[in-house]
C-alpha positions as CSV (number, residue, x, y, z in Angstrom):
1,R,33.9,80.3,141.7
2,R,35.6,76.9,141.9
3,I,32.5,75.1,140.6
4,M,32.0,77.6,137.7
5,G,35.7,77.8,136.9
6,I,36.1,81.5,137.8
7,S,39.4,82.8,139.0
8,E,39.7,83.9,142.6
9,D,41.8,86.8,141.4
10,W,39.0,88.4,139.4
11,G,37.1,91.3,140.9
12,T,33.6,92.7,140.2
13,A,33.0,95.6,137.8
14,V,30.8,98.4,139.1
15,T,28.4,100.3,136.9
16,V,26.9,103.6,138.0
17,Q,23.7,104.5,136.1
18,S,20.4,106.4,136.5
19,M,17.7,104.5,138.4
20,V,14.6,103.4,136.7
21,F,11.6,101.9,138.5
22,G,9.6,98.8,137.6
23,N,7.5,99.2,140.8
24,I,5.9,102.6,140.4
25,S,2.5,101.3,139.1
26,R,0.7,98.3,137.7
27,Q,1.7,99.6,134.3
28,S,5.4,99.2,135.1
29,G,7.6,96.1,135.5
30,S,10.9,94.4,135.1
31,G,12.2,91.2,133.4
32,V,14.9,89.2,131.8
33,V,14.6,88.2,128.2
34,F,16.6,85.7,126.1
35,S,16.9,86.5,122.4
36,H,16.6,82.8,121.5
37,S,14.5,80.1,123.1
38,P,16.6,77.7,125.3
39,R,14.1,75.0,124.3
40,L,13.7,75.4,120.6
41,P,16.5,74.7,118.0
42,G,17.7,77.2,115.4
43,D,19.1,80.7,115.1
44,T,15.8,82.5,114.7
45,V,15.2,85.2,117.3
46,R,12.4,84.1,119.6
47,L,11.9,86.3,122.8
48,W,11.8,84.0,125.8
49,G,12.1,84.7,129.5
50,D,10.4,86.2,132.6
51,F,8.9,89.4,133.6
52,T,6.8,90.7,136.5
53,I,4.4,93.6,136.9
54,G,5.0,96.2,139.6
55,N,8.4,94.8,140.8
56,Q,12.1,95.4,140.4
57,G,14.5,93.2,138.5
58,E,16.0,91.7,141.6
59,D,12.6,90.2,142.5
60,V,12.7,88.3,139.2
61,V,16.2,86.8,139.5
62,S,15.9,86.0,143.2
63,G,12.9,83.8,142.5
64,L,10.8,85.4,145.2
65,V,7.9,86.5,143.0
66,K,5.7,84.7,140.5
67,T,6.9,85.5,137.0
68,L,5.1,85.8,133.7
69,P,6.2,84.6,130.2
70,I,7.5,87.0,127.6
71,S,5.8,85.8,124.5
72,E,2.6,84.0,123.7
73,M,4.5,81.1,122.1
74,Q,6.4,80.6,125.4
75,R,3.2,80.8,127.4
76,E,1.5,78.2,125.3
77,L,4.5,75.9,125.1
78,E,5.2,76.0,128.8
79,A,1.5,75.5,129.6
80,R,1.4,78.5,131.9
81,D,-1.7,78.8,134.0
82,S,-1.7,82.6,133.5
83,K,-3.3,84.3,130.5
84,V,-0.8,87.2,130.8
85,S,2.3,87.6,128.7
86,L,4.4,90.7,127.9
87,E,3.5,90.3,124.2
88,K,-0.3,90.3,124.9
89,S,-0.5,92.6,127.9
90,F,2.2,95.2,127.0
91,P,2.4,95.0,123.2
92,R,4.3,98.2,122.7
93,I,7.0,97.2,125.3
94,Y,7.3,93.8,123.6
95,D,7.6,95.3,120.1
96,Q,10.3,97.7,121.3
97,L,12.2,95.0,123.1
98,K,12.0,92.9,119.9
99,R,13.4,95.8,117.9
100,V,16.3,96.1,120.3
101,V,17.0,92.3,120.1
102,H,16.9,92.4,116.3
103,L,19.3,95.3,116.3
104,L,21.8,93.6,118.5
105,V,21.6,90.1,117.0
106,Y,20.8,90.6,113.3
107,D,22.2,94.1,112.6
108,E,25.2,94.2,114.9
109,G,26.0,90.5,114.7
110,W,26.1,89.9,118.4
111,N,25.8,86.4,119.9
112,P,22.4,85.3,121.4
113,Q,21.7,87.7,124.2
114,E,20.4,87.7,127.8
115,I,18.9,91.1,128.5
116,E,17.6,92.7,131.7
117,F,15.0,95.4,131.2
118,T,12.6,97.7,133.1
119,F,9.6,99.6,131.9
120,E,8.0,102.5,133.7
121,G,4.8,102.6,131.6
122,E,3.0,101.0,128.6
123,Q,4.6,103.1,125.8
124,S,7.6,102.0,123.8
125,D,9.7,104.9,125.1
126,D,9.1,103.7,128.6
127,L,11.4,100.7,128.1
128,Y,14.9,100.8,129.5
129,I,17.7,98.3,128.8
130,L,19.7,97.7,132.0
131,Q,22.3,95.3,130.7
132,A,22.9,92.7,128.0
133,R,25.3,89.8,127.9
134,D,25.9,86.6,125.9
135,M,23.5,83.8,126.7
136,S,24.9,80.6,128.2
137,L,24.4,78.0,125.5
138,R,24.9,74.3,126.0
139,D,25.0,71.5,123.5
140,R,21.5,70.2,122.9
141,K,21.1,66.6,123.9
142,K,18.3,64.1,123.2
143,I,15.6,64.6,125.8
144,V,14.7,61.4,127.6
145,D,11.1,60.8,128.5
146,F,9.0,58.6,130.8
147,D,8.3,55.2,129.4
148,V,4.9,54.2,131.0
149,D,1.3,54.2,130.2
150,P,-0.3,57.7,130.2
151,E,-2.8,56.5,132.8
152,V,0.0,55.6,135.2
153,L,1.5,59.1,134.8
154,A,-1.9,60.7,135.4
155,Q,-2.3,58.7,138.6
156,A,1.2,59.7,139.9
157,Y,0.8,63.4,138.9
158,L,1.6,65.8,141.7
159,G,1.9,69.2,140.2
160,Q,3.2,71.5,137.4
161,G,6.1,73.9,137.4
162,I,8.3,75.5,134.7
163,G,10.7,73.2,132.9
164,V,14.2,74.7,132.7
165,S,16.6,72.0,131.6
166,G,17.0,68.2,131.1
167,G,14.3,65.7,130.5
168,A,12.7,62.9,132.6
169,M,14.4,62.1,135.9
170,S,13.5,60.0,138.9
171,G,15.4,60.4,142.1
172,R,15.4,60.5,145.9
173,I,14.4,63.8,147.7
174,V,17.2,65.6,149.6
175,F,17.3,68.9,151.5
176,T,20.9,69.2,152.8
177,L,24.4,68.5,151.8
178,E,24.7,66.0,154.7
179,E,21.7,64.0,153.2
180,I,23.3,64.1,149.8
181,D,26.6,62.7,151.2
182,T,24.7,59.9,153.1
183,L,22.6,58.8,150.2
184,R,25.5,58.8,147.8
185,K,27.2,56.3,150.1
186,H,24.1,54.1,150.8
187,S,22.4,54.4,147.4
188,P,25.1,55.3,144.9
189,D,23.0,54.4,141.9
190,D,20.1,56.6,142.7
191,K,19.7,60.1,141.4
192,L,19.2,62.9,144.0
193,I,16.7,65.7,143.6
194,L,17.1,68.8,145.8
195,L,13.9,70.4,146.9
196,R,13.6,74.1,147.9
197,N,11.0,76.8,148.2
198,N,13.5,79.0,146.4
199,T,17.3,78.9,146.1
200,V,19.9,81.5,147.1
201,P,23.5,81.8,146.0
202,D,24.6,80.0,149.2
203,D,22.9,76.8,147.9
204,I,25.5,76.3,145.1
205,L,27.1,73.4,146.9
206,E,23.8,71.5,147.3
207,I,22.9,72.3,143.7
208,D,26.2,71.1,142.4
209,A,26.1,67.9,144.4
210,S,22.5,67.0,143.3
211,D,21.3,65.6,140.0
212,G,18.1,67.6,139.8
213,I,16.3,70.6,141.3
214,L,12.7,71.3,142.1
215,T,11.6,74.7,143.6
216,A,8.3,76.1,144.6
217,R,9.1,79.6,143.4
218,G,11.1,81.2,140.6
219,G,10.9,81.5,136.9
220,L,13.0,80.6,133.8
221,T,15.6,83.3,134.6
222,S,15.7,82.9,138.4
223,H,19.0,82.0,140.2
224,A,18.0,78.3,140.5
225,A,17.2,78.1,136.8
226,V,20.3,79.9,135.5
227,V,22.7,78.0,137.7
228,T,21.2,74.5,137.1
229,Y,21.1,75.1,133.4
230,N,24.8,76.1,133.3
231,L,25.7,73.0,135.4
232,G,23.7,70.7,133.1
233,K,21.2,69.6,135.8
234,T,17.6,68.6,135.4
235,C,15.5,71.5,136.8
236,V,11.9,72.4,137.4
237,V,11.0,75.7,139.1
238,G,7.9,77.6,140.0
239,C,5.9,74.5,141.2
240,E,3.4,76.6,143.1
241,N,1.6,73.9,145.1
242,L,4.9,72.7,146.6
243,V,5.5,73.7,150.2
244,C,8.9,72.8,151.7
245,N,9.7,72.7,155.3
246,E,13.5,72.4,155.1
247,Q,13.9,72.4,158.9
248,D,11.7,69.3,159.3
249,K,13.1,67.7,156.1
250,E,9.7,67.3,154.5
251,C,7.4,68.9,151.9
252,M,3.8,68.9,150.9
253,L,2.8,68.6,147.3
254,N,-0.8,68.2,146.1
255,G,-1.8,66.8,149.6
256,V,1.0,64.3,149.6
257,T,3.7,64.5,152.3
258,L,7.2,63.6,151.1
259,G,10.5,63.4,153.0
260,T,14.2,62.7,152.7
261,G,14.9,59.6,150.6
262,D,11.4,59.4,149.1
263,F,11.3,59.0,145.3
264,I,9.8,61.6,143.0
265,S,10.0,62.1,139.3
266,I,10.4,65.4,137.4
267,H,10.5,66.4,133.7
268,G,12.9,69.2,133.0
269,Q,11.3,70.2,129.8
270,K,7.6,69.8,130.4
271,G,7.8,71.0,134.1
272,S,5.6,68.1,135.4
273,V,6.2,66.4,138.8
274,Y,5.2,62.9,139.8
275,N,5.1,60.7,142.9
276,G,7.4,57.8,143.0
277,A,10.1,56.4,140.7
278,I,8.8,56.3,137.2
279,Q,10.5,54.2,134.4
280,I,12.4,56.2,131.9
281,N,13.1,55.2,128.3
């Protein structure tokens, strides 16, 4: 609450509603959709976000399951390895969701929306809107990039995740708040990148104290993604070949073992991960 500027006096509202199930079959699912792309400028509605087949919404936001893109444009722009998108695989659900978004944003004049949804089948009337709220929007800044020869980048390449926010960043690996404090004292000019298999709400102190985040699991609307975006951090999630051993303070990525204090580089828009400290323009 302190980090996000939320009053300690505020309570939590409770909504009681009928249950719908995104895990009743392989034709059901749940997701979170943004009415506007966080990556593309303009006021045009472009459905963007995450969904999963045969799971509930909590599985999506917790970052515990592999998520799939909402639109074909998103799938292509984010270079997803899956050929599945909500638009392609569940076109009636996608079209109905798009109608809902158009109604809220264009007809009713609402701000850009973040919408949680569940569908129990493939037909348009199987879609249920669970909640809608204003998107968190931040001022767009110029994205910095790596300033090296493409061959150097290719040799240092370790893996691919989903870019959430920020641009190119090089920094030292950290796993704990204690490591962050130590490296801030001994290497105050170095950026620090927090590595996690996935994040939970209790990681907020580590996330706030770091400059960048890299996770093995989670999607664009997972806890790690939403929090780091709101805090203005550089973030890459869903790097599937990353395996973190937080207890031993090391991780494995594309056959390379990395530990506390080692340099890695990430790109918060492209989702790419590289070994070592790479020059930034």
